[in-house]
DOBAZA-553860 format. One line per field, with one value per residue: residue number from 0; x, z, y of N, C-alpha, C, O, CB in turn. Coordinates in steps of 0.02 Angstrom, whole numbers. Glycine has a CB too. Layout:
N
torvex: [NUM;...]
n.X: [X;...]
n.Z: [Z;...]
n.Y: [Y;...]
ca.X: [X;...]
ca.Z: [Z;...]
ca.Y: [Y;...]
c.X: [X;...]
c.Z: [Z;...]
c.Y: [Y;...]
o.X: [X;...]
o.Z: [Z;...]
o.Y: [Y;...]
cb.X: [X;...]
cb.Z: [Z;...]
cb.Y: [Y;...]
END
This chain:
106
torvex: [0;1;2;3;4;5;6;7;8;9;10;11;12;13;14;15;16;17;18;19;20;21;22;23;24;25;26;27;28;29;30;31;32;33;34;35;36;37;38;39;40;41;42;43;44;45;46;47;48;49;50;51;52;53;54;55;56;57;58;59;60;61;62;63;64;65;66;67;68;69;70;71;72;73;74;75;76;77;78;79;80;81;82;83;84;85;86;87;88;89;90;91;92;93;94;95;96;97;98;99;100;101;102;103;104;105]
n.X: [-1872;-1790;-1697;-1632;-1572;-1490;-1407;-1342;-1272;-1187;-1114;-1051;-966;-884;-819;-734;-601;-546;-536;-429;-318;-299;-202;-104;-75;81;140;76;6;83;14;11;-38;-29;-5;-124;-217;-169;-198;-338;-362;-309;-400;-520;-485;-471;-602;-667;-610;-662;-799;-797;-758;-869;-967;-916;-930;-1069;-1105;-1048;-1126;-1250;-1226;-1207;-1332;-1411;-1459;-1446;-1521;-1515;-1526;-1508;-1379;-1309;-1330;-1264;-1133;-1109;-1109;-990;-897;-910;-870;-736;-689;-705;-608;-492;-495;-484;-355;-280;-309;-254;-119;-97;-115;-7;98;82;105;240;299;267;341;473]
n.Z: [336;242;327;378;264;229;342;330;211;250;350;271;196;296;328;223;230;332;272;192;268;262;244;104;3;-55;-116;-212;-195;-278;-410;-490;-641;-685;-566;-498;-583;-569;-434;-438;-522;-443;-335;-403;-447;-327;-279;-381;-361;-235;-263;-352;-267;-183;-275;-306;-183;-170;-281;-239;-125;-187;-262;-163;-103;-205;-213;-305;-415;-584;-656;-560;-518;-635;-648;-532;-559;-668;-608;-532;-635;-715;-623;-604;-734;-739;-644;-709;-824;-761;-706;-823;-879;-782;-794;-925;-909;-824;-909;-1011;-936;-903;-1029;-1057;-967;-1003]
n.Y: [2634;2693;2749;2637;2582;2689;2692;2568;2587;2692;2627;2531;2613;2658;2542;2515;2578;2499;2374;2399;2376;2244;2096;2065;1930;1888;1781;1656;1494;1358;1269;1120;1057;925;856;882;819;689;665;669;560;457;458;424;298;227;236;165;38;8;4;-104;-208;-211;-253;-379;-443;-436;-514;-636;-662;-675;-787;-884;-884;-929;-1059;-1164;-1125;-1103;-983;-881;-913;-888;-749;-705;-745;-664;-537;-546;-570;-453;-357;-393;-373;-236;-197;-240;-158;-34;-45;-55;71;155;119;164;303;330;297;394;509;491;503;635;707;688]
ca.X: [-1837;-1737;-1646;-1594;-1530;-1438;-1360;-1302;-1226;-1137;-1070;-1008;-914;-838;-782;-686;-531;-524;-517;-365;-266;-295;-137;-106;-29;128;155;19;29;93;-28;34;-96;-19;-14;-195;-249;-148;-237;-407;-362;-300;-463;-568;-462;-488;-675;-685;-593;-710;-862;-787;-760;-939;-1003;-892;-963;-1140;-1108;-1036;-1186;-1303;-1207;-1219;-1404;-1447;-1489;-1446;-1560;-1466;-1532;-1477;-1307;-1282;-1331;-1212;-1068;-1101;-1088;-919;-860;-909;-829;-666;-674;-697;-543;-440;-496;-457;-283;-252;-314;-204;-54;-93;-105;62;141;77;138;312;320;259;393;536]
ca.Z: [289;212;377;383;204;236;393;302;162;289;382;220;179;352;331;168;250;373;226;163;311;254;218;35;-6;-109;-150;-221;-196;-345;-428;-548;-673;-687;-498;-483;-621;-539;-373;-457;-548;-386;-298;-443;-447;-262;-278;-426;-329;-181;-295;-379;-211;-162;-323;-299;-123;-186;-324;-198;-84;-232;-280;-105;-90;-266;-198;-364;-470;-636;-676;-508;-520;-694;-632;-483;-592;-710;-562;-516;-697;-735;-574;-620;-797;-720;-611;-761;-865;-720;-701;-888;-886;-737;-826;-983;-885;-800;-968;-1043;-892;-910;-1093;-1057;-925;-1040]
ca.Y: [2591;2733;2759;2575;2577;2741;2671;2514;2617;2729;2577;2499;2661;2660;2479;2512;2589;2443;2321;2417;2349;2171;2074;2041;1874;1902;1719;1611;1424;1331;1213;1085;1025;853;831;885;764;626;658;652;492;412;453;387;229;198;230;110;-25;-4;-17;-171;-256;-216;-295;-448;-469;-446;-573;-695;-675;-699;-855;-927;-888;-950;-1124;-1207;-1097;-1086;-912;-840;-927;-852;-678;-694;-750;-604;-483;-554;-562;-382;-321;-408;-338;-165;-189;-246;-97;20;-54;-36;144;184;109;209;371;334;296;459;558;480;531;708;736;687]
c.X: [-1779;-1681;-1602;-1547;-1474;-1385;-1315;-1251;-1170;-1088;-1025;-952;-862;-794;-729;-615;-504;-501;-449;-307;-258;-229;-147;-54;16;145;92;45;34;49;-2;-25;-89;-28;-88;-233;-231;-187;-309;-411;-352;-365;-515;-550;-481;-564;-698;-668;-641;-777;-855;-789;-831;-978;-980;-925;-1036;-1148;-1096;-1095;-1244;-1289;-1222;-1293;-1445;-1482;-1495;-1488;-1512;-1468;-1498;-1401;-1275;-1278;-1275;-1143;-1056;-1081;-1014;-876;-855;-869;-755;-645;-664;-630;-487;-437;-468;-382;-249;-254;-263;-134;-45;-81;-34;110;140;112;214;337;315;314;458;531]
c.Z: [258;262;383;324;208;287;368;251;198;322;331;199;235;355;276;190;293;328;193;205;303;222;148;28;-66;-148;-153;-220;-267;-355;-492;-578;-671;-617;-479;-519;-591;-474;-388;-481;-492;-347;-337;-445;-382;-257;-322;-394;-272;-210;-323;-323;-186;-210;-320;-238;-136;-231;-286;-155;-127;-252;-224;-93;-151;-257;-260;-422;-524;-657;-625;-506;-578;-679;-582;-515;-639;-668;-549;-578;-717;-687;-589;-685;-783;-687;-663;-804;-826;-714;-767;-899;-842;-766;-886;-962;-860;-858;-1004;-1001;-898;-975;-1095;-1016;-963;-1106]
c.Y: [2629;2743;2696;2568;2629;2721;2615;2540;2654;2680;2542;2546;2667;2597;2475;2526;2532;2385;2336;2391;2273;2152;2044;1986;1889;1839;1676;1540;1399;1269;1183;1047;949;822;830;829;696;613;637;580;441;403;412;313;194;187;172;42;-42;-28;-88;-223;-265;-261;-367;-480;-482;-507;-637;-713;-702;-772;-904;-937;-911;-1017;-1168;-1182;-1073;-1012;-866;-851;-889;-777;-662;-697;-691;-544;-486;-542;-489;-340;-332;-375;-264;-152;-193;-184;-38;15;-35;40;179;177;155;281;380;336;364;512;551;511;607;742;739;722]
o.X: [-1724;-1622;-1541;-1488;-1416;-1326;-1255;-1194;-1112;-1028;-967;-897;-803;-738;-683;-570;-444;-453;-416;-251;-215;-203;-192;4;-8;162;60;100;-5;47;5;-59;-137;-56;-111;-276;-273;-207;-337;-457;-383;-382;-550;-594;-505;-587;-742;-707;-659;-807;-902;-818;-852;-1017;-1020;-945;-1063;-1193;-1129;-1113;-1281;-1335;-1247;-1315;-1506;-1532;-1544;-1490;-1472;-1416;-1463;-1363;-1221;-1229;-1242;-1100;-999;-1040;-978;-825;-800;-836;-716;-588;-620;-599;-440;-383;-433;-347;-196;-207;-233;-93;10;-41;-2;159;193;145;249;391;354;331;495;580]
o.Z: [249;243;393;332;191;276;382;249;179;323;346;185;221;381;281;170;290;344;169;179;335;180;136;45;-121;-207;-103;-243;-311;-314;-543;-542;-658;-611;-446;-490;-588;-461;-354;-463;-492;-328;-308;-444;-383;-234;-303;-401;-263;-184;-318;-332;-169;-187;-331;-240;-116;-220;-299;-148;-105;-258;-235;-75;-149;-291;-268;-474;-512;-673;-643;-494;-571;-696;-589;-500;-649;-690;-555;-575;-735;-707;-586;-691;-812;-700;-660;-819;-854;-717;-768;-925;-863;-762;-897;-993;-873;-856;-1023;-1029;-897;-976;-1129;-1030;-957;-1143]
o.Y: [2601;2746;2702;2551;2614;2732;2614;2517;2649;2693;2527;2524;2678;2599;2434;2489;2517;2351;2291;2385;2243;2188;2004;1995;1902;1843;1663;1527;1417;1224;1218;1009;914;767;783;796;652;557;594;543;388;347;370;270;137;135;134;-5;-100;-75;-128;-277;-320;-303;-413;-538;-534;-548;-688;-772;-745;-812;-959;-991;-911;-1029;-1205;-1215;-1028;-983;-819;-804;-862;-745;-610;-656;-670;-504;-436;-508;-465;-291;-285;-351;-232;-100;-153;-159;3;66;-4;69;229;224;181;316;431;373;389;556;602;541;640;799;788;726]
cb.X: [-1885;-1764;-1678;-1641;-1572;-1470;-1397;-1348;-1264;-1171;-1113;-1050;-944;-876;-829;-707;-525;-580;-571;-360;-280;-354;-105;-95;-67;191;211;-19;-19;168;-103;93;-104;51;27;-224;-228;-73;-236;-433;-307;-245;-491;-570;-386;-464;-709;-649;-521;-721;-882;-720;-715;-972;-994;-815;-954;-1170;-1057;-975;-1208;-1309;-1133;-1185;-1430;-1399;-1557;-1470;-1606;-1477;-1606;-1507;-1295;-1327;-1399;-1216;-1062;-1167;-1127;-905;-893;-980;-846;-655;-730;-753;-533;-453;-568;-489;-266;-290;-385;-207;-47;-157;-155;77;118;3;116;329;279;190;402;558]
cb.Z: [236;188;445;387;140;255;456;269;114;342;419;159;164;417;325;114;289;421;173;156;383;210;266;-16;-16;-83;-115;-288;-155;-357;-434;-531;-745;-715;-447;-503;-695;-525;-333;-513;-601;-340;-283;-514;-458;-204;-302;-493;-302;-139;-352;-417;-153;-159;-394;-293;-63;-221;-380;-155;-47;-295;-299;-42;-67;-324;-166;-345;-445;-696;-684;-439;-527;-756;-603;-426;-631;-747;-496;-487;-753;-741;-502;-625;-849;-674;-556;-804;-888;-651;-683;-945;-867;-667;-848;-1024;-828;-754;-1017;-1054;-820;-907;-1149;-1029;-861;-1051]
cb.Y: [2566;2800;2775;2514;2588;2809;2648;2462;2665;2773;2524;2478;2730;2669;2421;2561;2654;2421;2311;2491;2366;2146;2021;2098;1807;1933;1681;1626;1380;1313;1234;1037;1050;836;873;953;767;626;723;700;483;439;523;415;226;243;295;118;-22;60;32;-175;-231;-146;-267;-449;-421;-383;-566;-684;-612;-655;-859;-898;-821;-954;-1115;-1273;-1039;-1129;-892;-857;-1003;-865;-658;-745;-816;-589;-487;-624;-603;-355;-343;-483;-349;-144;-243;-308;-82;18;-127;-72;167;151;37;204;387;274;242;478;548;406;502;727;695;617]
END
């Protein structure tokens, strides 16, 4: 066991000069905080729209399969209503973020 550990330590000391030949990056990529936040917000917006469409489809299917049951019809219409409210809130939030970004640039 001691021979294996000694061999590993010796090999690690031999590998250190080889790592010295590694290329060092002189220029780091530029990251803009606002661009990164905008990308995150775009992805969240798309995900929210996809989820809203899924809930609208589920609500529509529930409405079609309700067979006149008032409770099921009410539940289906609530699905669609809440999905549409979510889309409206998302659009307002997106507009607010764009407005704030415009004011921060100027």
